[in-house]
N, C-alpha and C positions, 0 to 999 in steps of 0.2 A: 843623205845624212853624211855628217863629218866622220872622220875616224874616231874623234873623240867621243861623239855622242853615242857611236856605236859600241864602244868599248866603257862607256859608264857604268854599267853593271859590275864589270870587273874591278873596277877602281873602288867602288863603294863596298863590295864585297871585302876588300882588304881592310875596310876600316869600320865594319859593321859593329863592333863592341863599342868602338869610341863614339860612332854617330848615335846610338841608343843611350849610352850614358850621359852624354854632356849637350846633345843638341836641344834647343829650347822648345818648351812646350808651346800651345796656342792659348792665350786667353781666353776666358768665358766669354766676353764680349765678341769674339771672333765667331763663334757658334752661334751667339744671338743674331749678329748681322747676316750669317748664312742663311739661318730660316727665314729671316725677314725677306732678304734679297731674292731668294731662289723660290719661295713660296712653299717650301717642302720641309714638315715638321720632322725633326730628327726621330721622335718617340716613334717606333713602329715601322721607320721607312727602310725600304731594300735601297743600301747604298754599295756601289762598286767603287772601292777606293783605289785608284790607278797610280802605281809608283808609289805604294803604301811604305816601302822601306822595313824599318825595325817596328812599325806600327804605331808612330807618335799621333797622328791623326786618325788612325784607325781606333785607338784606344779612346780618344777624346769623343769620337762619334758613338761608339758602343756604351761609353759612360752616360750618354744623354737618350739612349734607349733605341739607337738605330740597329738594324741588323746588316752588318757589314762584311762584304767578301774583300778580302785583301788581295791585290794583284801587283807582282812586280817581276822584273827579268833577273834580279839579282838574287841567288839561291842562298847564299850564307845570311844576307839582310832578313829572308824570309825565315829561315830558320832561327833566329833571333826573335822575330815576331811570334812564331809558333810557341817558343819557349815561355812567352810573356801573357799570351793573347789567346783567348777562347773566341775564334770565329772562323769562318772558312778561309782558307789561304789558296793561292793559285800562281803556280808559276808561270807568266805568259807576258806577251808584249802588248801594251797599251795601244799599240797602232792596229792590231788585229784581235779583239776581244773574243774570245772563243764562247759568246753567250747568243741565245737567240735574241731576236727582236722584242722589244716591249716589256723587259724583265725587271727594270730598275726605277726607282723614284728619283736617284740622285747619283750623278756619276761625279768623283772628285778628283782633284790633283793637288795634293798638298806638297809644295817644295818639289815638284816632279815634272810639270807638263812641258818643261823647257827642254827636256831630254827627249821628246817625242816628236813625230812630225806633226807640224800643227794643222795641217788639213786632215791627215787621216786620221789622226787622234780624235778630233772633235766629229769628225764624221761617224766614227765607231762608236762614240759616247751617245750622239744623238740616236743612233740606230738601236742602241739597247734601252733607250728610255722608253718608259710608258707616256701616253699623252698626259701633259701637265707636269712632266717632269723637269729636271734641270741639271745643268752641268755647272760645276764651279771648280774654280782654282785660286790657290792663296799661297802666299811666300811670307814668311817671316822675314823682317831686314831690319838692320839697325837705323836708327835716326841720327846720321851723323852730324847733322846740322845742329843738334842739341847739345853737343860735347865736343871740345876742341882735341880733347885726347883720342876720341875716337876717329875723328877725321885724320888725325895724325898717324893713326894705327893703320887705317885703310891707305894713305901714302906709302907707308913703309912696305906694305904688302904688295902693293904694285911695284915698288922697287925690286921686291925679292922672287916674285913668281911672275914669270913670262906671260903676257896676255891677260892679266887680272885687271879687271874693271870693277871696283867696288862702289857703293853708294856715296862715297864723298869725291868721285873722280868724275870728270867730263867725259861724257859719252855713255855714262851708266843710265839704265832704264829698266822698267819690269817686263818680264816676257809678254808679247803681244797677243795674250789670251783673248781679250775682249774683241780685239779686231777679227781674230779668227771665229769667235763665236757668232759676231755679226755677220761674217761671210758665210756662215752656216746658216742663217736665217732665225737666228734665237733673239729672244728680247734681252738685251745686255743691261746689267746694272754692275756698278764699280763703287768701291769705297774703302778707305783706309781705317785701320782700328789701332790707336797708339796704346802702348803698355809699357812697364818698366820691368826689366829684368835684373834680379840681385844673383850674383853667381860667384863662386868661389874663383880664386885666378887658375887655380890647377883644374877646374872643370872648363873654364873659358879657353885654356889653350888645348884641352882634349877636344873641345868643338873645335877649334882650328884645324887639328888634325884629321877632322872628319871631312873637311871640305876639299873637293876634287883637286883645287889647285895646290894644296898642300901633298895630298895623298899621292899625286903623280910625281912627286920630287923622289929622290932616292933617299935612303933612310939618313944618311949623313946631312944632306941639305935641309931634310924636314927637322931633323934634330938642332941644327944651328938655327934654324928659323924661329923655333919655338923657345930656345935658350934666350935668343935675343930679345923677344916680344916679352918673356917673362921678366928680363932686367928692365926695359922699358915701363911696362906696365906696373911693377913693384914701384916705380919712381911716382906714380900718381895714386895708387892705392896701397898704400905701406900695411894695412892690416889683412891685405889677401883677399878681399871681397870688393866685386865689382859693382857699380851700378850703371846699367846699360839701357839706354833710353831705345826703346824698339818701336815698330810699328808694321803691322800685316796688311797687305794690299789683298784685297778679295775682289774677283768677279765671278759674276754668274751670268748664266745664259738660260733663260726659260724658254721652252716649247711654247707654240703658238697653237 
């Protein structure tokens, strides 16, 4: 793994409160698609939520009747989850899950699998699944092709943050979790779920601060970036409320 991946849990611990306060939720249609593609009903299912962070996906599945164990390497992120969420919580590495074989109906990665080893993580997920269980990974992303202001925003981020490649830029793609699932012998299905996010400008900028490419900047650089974006976005949304076209990529892998 790269040094950046190894240190990701430390980066996110620095912005745990911002992450929990402003990252977008997942729409109801995502959970419907998750059940349809995985073949696992959330009500009553035993779910291991890997890379659970502050519990955005964890709470979504709990609200739909799942029995969820949240796993993450970031201690501060999990402390925020514990304060808000009634479920099992474990500080652990998704590449080496401390569970016996065949204990879960569903292993999930919400906005997290790209921080793990592709082969090791999926192999561990398959190991802890019962027969007929499934692995699932999903990512919220903006639909930059539906809004010129959003495409311009991502171009500006690329100019400000070294190595940033966003959904409006050449070379961007979703993490190859479907390929990893296929390599592990799972039956793979993929879909996209579109939705629209209405968010206050302040919350949108708090969300920006919670992303790794900004969290890694020093405080002065991050503050200047956020101030520039506040000025640019206020030109488009004078009332301070953004309408953001979104879509969620979902991939599932069912055991045979």
